[in-house]
N, C-alpha and C positions, 0 to 999 in steps of 0.2 A: 663569390667566397672561398679561396683557394685551401680544397681537405689537403688534410695531415694525413697521411700515407705510412701505415706501420709497415711492420718485416712481412708482413703478409701479401700489403698490395705492391710489395718489390718485386715478391716473388711470382703472382701472380702474370706482372708484365712482361718480367725473364719468360716466362713460359707462351705469353701469347704472340713475343715476339717469335722465339725459337717454333710454335707451330705455324705460324705464318710463313718462317722460312723452309719449312721442311716440306711444310703446302704448294710451297713455288718451284720443288723441286720437282713435283709428283707430275707425268706426261697427263695434259688435258684434253680428253675425246669430244670431238665436237661432232663426230661421226652421227648420223641419223639413220638406223636402219630404215628398211620399209619392209612391207610384206611381199611375198612371193607366193603365188596364184596359180592354175592351172585350166587352161582351156579344154572343156569337155566339151566337144565336139561330137554328133553323132549322125552323120554322112556318111552309113553303112551297114550293111547284114549282118554282119559278122559278130558284134559287140554285144558281153557279158551283159543280165539285166542292171538296172541303176545303181538295184541294192550293190551288186558285186563294186561295180564301183565308186559306190561308196564304202564300201571296204578297204580297197585299194589306195584312198587316198588315205584312209584316218592309218593304215600301215604304215603310211611312208611320211605321215604326221604333216601331211597338207591341208590346212586351215583354209584355205579361199580358193572358191574355184569359178569360173566366168561358165553360164550356161547361155546358150543362142535361143531360148524361144522357155514358153511356158507348158512344157509338156508336163501332164497332168503328174503321169507312174515319175517319172524322173523327178519332180519335186517335190512328189509325195518321199521319196525315197532319201532327199537330204532334208526334209522337218524333224527337225529340234535333236540333230546329229550331233551342232556344234560346228560345222561346217559352215564360214559365211558366204552369202553369195553374190554374184554380180550377174544379174537376170535380164536378157534381151528379150527388149521389143523387135518382134519379125519386120523388115520392112515394112509388110503390106498392111499392117494394122498402122500403121500412123496414119491414114487419112483419119481412118476412124475415130481418131482421137483429139476432137475438134472440141468439147468444152471439159469443164472442170468436170462435171458430173458424168459427163461419156467416161473419164479419164479414171474417175472414184470410183464407177461399174467396175470395169475394165480390172483394178490395181484389186480390189476387195474380191475377186469372183476369181481370177488367174492365180492373183499370187497368195497374199492375204488369208484366203478361205485354207491355204493349204499349206504355206509355210511362214512362220511368226514371222513382224517385223522388226524386229530385234536379229534377226538373221538375215537379213538383208543390206550389203552395204553400197552397191552401187543399182540403178535400172540404166540398163545401155541402151537407149533411144533410137535403134536404126542402126545399120551394119554397114560401114564403107558407104553410105547412101552417097555422099559427094561426088564418088567415083563410078559408082556404077546405077544407080538409078535417077537420073536427071525426072524421071515423074514424079518419086516423091521426096524428090529435095526440096520441095518449099513447104513438105507438112514436116521437117525436122524439128525445127525451134517453134511452130506451134505446137506437136505435141507434147516438147518437152513443158513445155508451159502450160499446159494443160494439166497433165500430171505432176505439176511443183505445187500446181492450185489445187489438185487434190491433195496431195500429201500434207500440205498446210494445215485443209479441212480435218485431214488426220491424227494433226499433229506428228507428223513423222520426217517431214520436211528438213530437221536438222539433224537429222541420223542417218537417213539415206538420201543420198546426191545422183544426180542424173548427169549425163553424159551422152556423148554420142560417137563412139568411138570413129576413125577416121581413117583413110588410105595414106601413107606416107606420100604419095603422088600430089596430094593435096597442096605441096610444096613446088611451086613454080622453079627455084632456082634455091635450091640444099648445099651447094659447095661454093665456096668455103661455109663453114657452120655461120660465121658472124654475119652474114650476104644473103644467107635463106631469108625467104618471103613465100605468103600464100599466093594462088593463083588468081588473078586479080579478076579471073571469071567468076569465080565462089567467093570473092568477097561480101556481096549482098546477103550471101545466105552465114559466110563465117563471120560476120562482126557481132550479129545477133546474138549469135551463138557464145562468143566470148563475152559477149556483156554479162549474158544470163552467167556462163561458170565463172566471171569475176564478180559478180553481186552475192551469188548465193557460195562462194569459198568451193568450187566446183571442181575438178580437175578436166583436164583436156586429155581425149585418151585419144591414143593413134598405134594401127597394128604396123611394127617398124621389123621389116627381113631383112636384113644385112644381107641375106644371103640369094635374095633377089637384087640387090644394091649389087652385089657380087657378078650376079650370073649376066646385068644387063651392062656393066662397066667393064671388064674381064680385061682389056687392055690400061687401064686406067688404076684400077681397085684388085690388090692382090688377095689370095684367100687366106693368107697370115694377117693382113690389117683385118679383114672380118670375123676371124677365130681370135683376136687378140694375141696374137705372139707375132707382130711385125714390129723385129729392130728398127725399121725404118718410120720414124715419127711424121705425124703434117703437122706444119707450124700454120696456124691461123691468129696473127698480131702475135698478143703476148702470152698464147694461150696454144698448148701443145696436147697435138691426139694421139693418143696411141693404137685407137683403136676404130671400126666403123660404127660399133654402139654408141658410144662418145659423140662422136661429131653427128650421130645423126640426129640425139634427144635434144644435142645443145640448135643445131638448126633449129627446132620446135622452139626452143627457148629464145632462140635471137627472133624470130619472125614472131612469136605472143609480143616480144620485147616491142617489134617494129612497128606492134600496132596498138601500142597502150598499154599492152593485158599483161607485162613480167612477172604478176605476181601469181597468176594461173598456172598452176603446179602442171606438170607431164606427167601422164600413166602410160604408160606401153601395154595395151591390151590384148595384145597376140604378137610374140616372138616365139623364132626357133628354129630348126637347123634338122633340115632332113637325112635319113637315114639311105635312103637308094633313092634311082631314079634320075639323077643330073649328073650334070659338071660339079665334083668336089662334094657328093650327098654320100656319107658313110655313118655309121656307129660311131666310128671314132672323131669325126666332126661334131657330130652334133653333142657327144660328148664334152669335148670343148669348148662346145659355144655353149651350151646349156649350164655348166661348170660358173663356170667366166658369170654367165648373167646372173647365177642365184649368187653365187659368192660377195658379187658385188651390190647387190642388194641387200642381203642380210649384212653385210660390215656397214652398208651406208657409205661405199664409197664417193658415190657422186657421180659428177662431172666434171672436165675443166671450167665450166660455166660459173655449177655449182656443187662445188667439192663438197665431199661429207655430206650431202643432203642426197640418201640414196632414192635410186629412182623403184618405184611400187611397178611390177613386172607382172603379165600371164602367162606363163609359159603356151605354147601351142604344139603337141598336141597333148592331152592322156592316150590317146590309141591313135592309129592308121586310121583313116577316114575313105574303103575302099569305092564308094559308089561318086567319093567327090569327081569333078573335069576338071579339066586342066591336062595341063604334063602330068608326067607321071608322078615325078615327086611328090605332088601336091598331096600324092594320098600317104606317103610316106614321113609325117610329122610326127609320128604317135612316140611314148617314151617309153610306153606298155602294152606289149601284146594283149589278145585278146582273153588270153589265161590271163593274166594278173602280170607275167612274170616281166619285170623291166627288161627294153632292152638292150638297155648299158648304163650301169651301175652313178646313178646323177643320186645323189644326196641333196635334200629340199632344207635343208638348215645347216 
C-alpha cells in the first residue's frame, strides 16, 4: 500500500539526499594506525635501574615495551604502570616447556606472579632461534603449543598472543618483494609455526634492520633508500617501493602468501639505526630512520601491498648496550642515554 507523504516527508527526503551528497564529498580515511613500542635491552653495565627506565618511557608517552626475559626486578618495575609488555621466553628455557603443566607453572611463577595478565600483550617464544640456535630450533613450536594450552587453561589465550621473533634471514629470497620465499631448509619448522599463528590470529614477528641490508648490499642499496629519502623508486610489477623498510615488510607478506598464510599479520619486533660505530651510523641518520618508522605506524600508512594498514613496530633500542658483542655499531642503537636524555629529538606519537 502506497503511503501518502505530507510536506514534512518531502523536507525529510530532501534533507536526506543533501546529507548523503555532502557526506560523499567528505574524505574517507581507511588508514589503520598501529602501536609503536620500544625494546628494552639490558646487556650493559651502565644502565639506570628499571624504575628509572619506566619513568623515561612514561615521560615520552611510550605505552608498549619489549622485554627480552623475565628478570623479576625489571618485571616488578613495570607492574601496574599502564605500560603494555611483550615478554620474552629465553631460548635456553624452551626445552623445559614440554608440557602444558610445565608451561602453566612457568607462566604463573615467572610472569603472572609479578605482572597482571591484562598488562601482557605478547609472549615472544625465543628470539631469532632459527638463525642462531639450531639446538633450540625443534623446541620452538612445541613450547608455543604448551604455552598456548596453559593460556587456554588460564582463560588468557584470547588476550595474550604468542609468537617467535625471527631474523630477516629466514628468507632465502627477499628481492623483489613479490618473489620472496622462506629458506627451504627451515620450512619444516616454519610451516607449523605459520599454522599456529593462523589458527590463533597471532602475528609473525620479524627483527628487521634496513641498516644491515644496506651494509651488506652497498653496491646495490643506497643509504637514501634505507632512510626513506631516495628519489629513485623501485618497481615490482604494479607496486612501487620508495624505501627499503616497505620492501622488506612486503617481502614477508609475499612469502607468507606463497605458503598459504597471507592472512597472518607481520609485526616488526625490532628495528632501528645506530648512532655511531659504522658506515652511515650517525645521530642524524638514526633520527631520520626512526622518525619515519614512527610516523608511518601512527598514521597507518601501510606498505604498497597493504596500503592503509599500518605496521606494528618495536624500535630498538631504549639504551645503548655496551656489553653486546659483534661490531661496534651493535652497541649503539640506543635512543636514550643512561641519564634518560634522548640522543636525538624523536617523538613517539
